[in-house]
C-alpha positions in Angstrom: -38.9 98.9 269.2 -36.5 101.7 268.4 -35.6 100.4 264.9 -39.0 100.0 263.6 -39.8 102.5 260.9 -42.9 104.5 261.6 -44.9 104.8 258.4 -47.8 106.9 259.8 -47.8 109.5 262.5 -50.9 111.2 263.9 -49.0 114.2 265.3 -46.3 116.0 263.4 -44.7 117.1 266.7 -44.0 113.4 267.5 -42.4 113.0 264.2 -40.0 115.9 264.8 -39.2 114.5 268.3 -38.5 111.1 266.9 -36.3 112.5 264.2 -34.3 114.5 266.7 -33.4 111.4 268.6 -32.9 109.2 265.6 -29.5 107.4 265.5 -27.5 106.6 262.4 -28.7 103.1 262.8 -32.3 104.2 262.8 -31.6 106.2 259.6 -30.0 103.1 258.1 -33.1 101.1 258.8 -35.3 103.8 257.2 -33.1 103.9 254.1 -33.3 100.1 253.8 -37.1 100.2 254.1 -37.2 102.8 251.4 -35.0 100.6 249.1 -37.4 97.7 249.8 -40.4 99.8 249.0 -39.0 101.1 245.7 -37.7 97.6 244.8 -41.1 96.1 245.3 -42.6 98.8 243.0 -39.8 99.1 240.4 -37.8 95.9 240.4 -38.2 95.5 236.6 -37.7 99.2 235.7 -34.0 100.0 235.3 -34.7 103.7 235.4 -35.1 103.5 239.1 -32.1 101.2 239.9 -29.7 104.1 240.7 -32.3 105.4 243.1 -32.6 102.1 244.9 -28.8 101.7 244.8 -28.5 105.0 246.5 -30.7 103.9 249.4 -28.7 100.7 249.8 -25.5 102.8 249.9 -27.0 105.1 252.5 -28.0 102.1 254.6 -24.4 100.8 254.6 -22.9 104.3 255.1 -25.1 105.0 258.1 -24.3 101.7 259.7 -20.6 102.6 259.5 -21.2 106.1 260.9 -23.2 104.6 263.7 -20.3 102.3 264.7 -17.8 105.1 264.5 -20.0 107.3 266.7 -20.5 104.5 269.2 -16.7 104.1 269.4 -16.3 107.9 269.9 -14.3 108.2 266.6 -14.5 111.4 264.6 -14.9 111.2 260.9 -15.4 113.7 258.1 -19.1 114.6 257.7 -18.8 114.9 254.0 -17.4 111.4 253.5 -19.8 109.0 251.8 -17.1 106.5 250.9 -17.8 103.2 252.7 -14.2 102.0 252.4 -12.9 105.3 253.9 -15.2 104.9 256.9 -14.1 101.3 257.4 -10.4 102.4 257.2 -11.0 105.2 259.8 -12.4 102.7 262.3 -9.7 100.2 261.8 -7.0 102.9 261.9 -8.3 104.0 265.3 -8.2 100.4 266.6 -11.9 99.8 266.5 -13.5 96.6 265.3 -15.8 97.8 262.6 -18.4 95.1 261.9 -18.8 94.6 258.2 -19.6 91.5 256.2 -17.2 90.2 253.6 -19.7 91.2 250.8 -20.0 94.8 252.0 -16.2 95.0 252.5 -15.5 93.6 249.1 -18.1 95.8 247.3 -17.6 99.0 249.3 -16.4 100.9 246.2 -19.5 99.8 244.2 -21.8 101.2 246.9 -19.8 104.4 247.0 -20.1 104.7 243.2 -23.8 104.2 243.5 -24.1 107.1 245.9 -21.8 109.3 243.7 -23.9 108.6 240.6 -27.1 109.5 242.3 -25.8 112.7 244.1 -24.0 114.0 241.0 -26.9 113.0 238.6 -24.5 110.8 236.6 -26.5 108.3 234.7 -25.0 104.8 234.9 -26.8 101.6 234.4 -26.9 99.3 237.4 -27.3 95.7 236.5 -30.4 94.2 237.9 -28.6 91.1 239.2 -26.1 93.3 241.1 -28.9 95.3 242.6 -30.8 92.2 243.7 -27.7 90.6 245.2 -26.8 93.9 247.0 -30.4 94.1 248.3 -30.1 90.6 249.9 -26.6 91.3 251.2 -27.5 94.6 252.7 -30.5 93.0 254.4 -28.2 90.4 255.9 -25.7 93.0 257.0 -28.4 95.3 258.5 -30.0 92.3 260.3 -26.7 91.3 261.8 -26.1 95.0 262.8 -29.4 95.1 264.6 -28.8 91.7 266.3 -25.4 93.0 267.5 -27.0 96.2 268.8 -29.7 94.3 270.6 -27.1 92.1 272.3 -25.2 95.2 273.4 -28.3 96.7 274.8 -29.1 93.5 276.7 -25.5 93.6 278.1 -26.0 97.2 279.1 -29.2 96.4 280.9 -27.6 93.4 282.7 -24.7 95.6 283.9 -27.2 98.3 285.0 -29.6 96.0 286.9 -27.4 93.0 287.6 -29.4 90.3 285.9 -32.3 89.6 283.5 -34.3 88.4 286.4 -34.0 91.7 288.2 -34.5 93.7 285.1 -37.6 91.7 284.0 -39.5 92.2 287.3 -38.4 95.7 288.4 -39.2 97.8 285.4 
């Protein structure tokens, strides 16, 4: 499956090839898995909360970038502001998929990225981080489900039906 994160690679050349073809959605999944890994290790150590928050922000940002690219919408490369990416999509008439939680907390995610990239120490409350972890998991899962349905539709339009597709490949 394309969105499965590969933890171990035998051949470094395969890693480079995989990374060249990695989509923003693939990168979002990788960042979420990193956040999960760090959360499992450091969920009670507040020194690492900003690091985990950064990966959650990256997950959401990369999902927004993926949607904009799929719609053919240009956006500033240097923008890490979730709310700005959402506005760009909406301004261009594209339906940007975002959950209410992500939309309502877009500034919080942006702040988490800013704090990490600028080395600004700020305490992230554990309860906010845990809630964000759950909500980003839900959002990412819905993004992946939507992408799978779109891929299924593309296959149907290419081959005519599931029946044909299932037996002819």
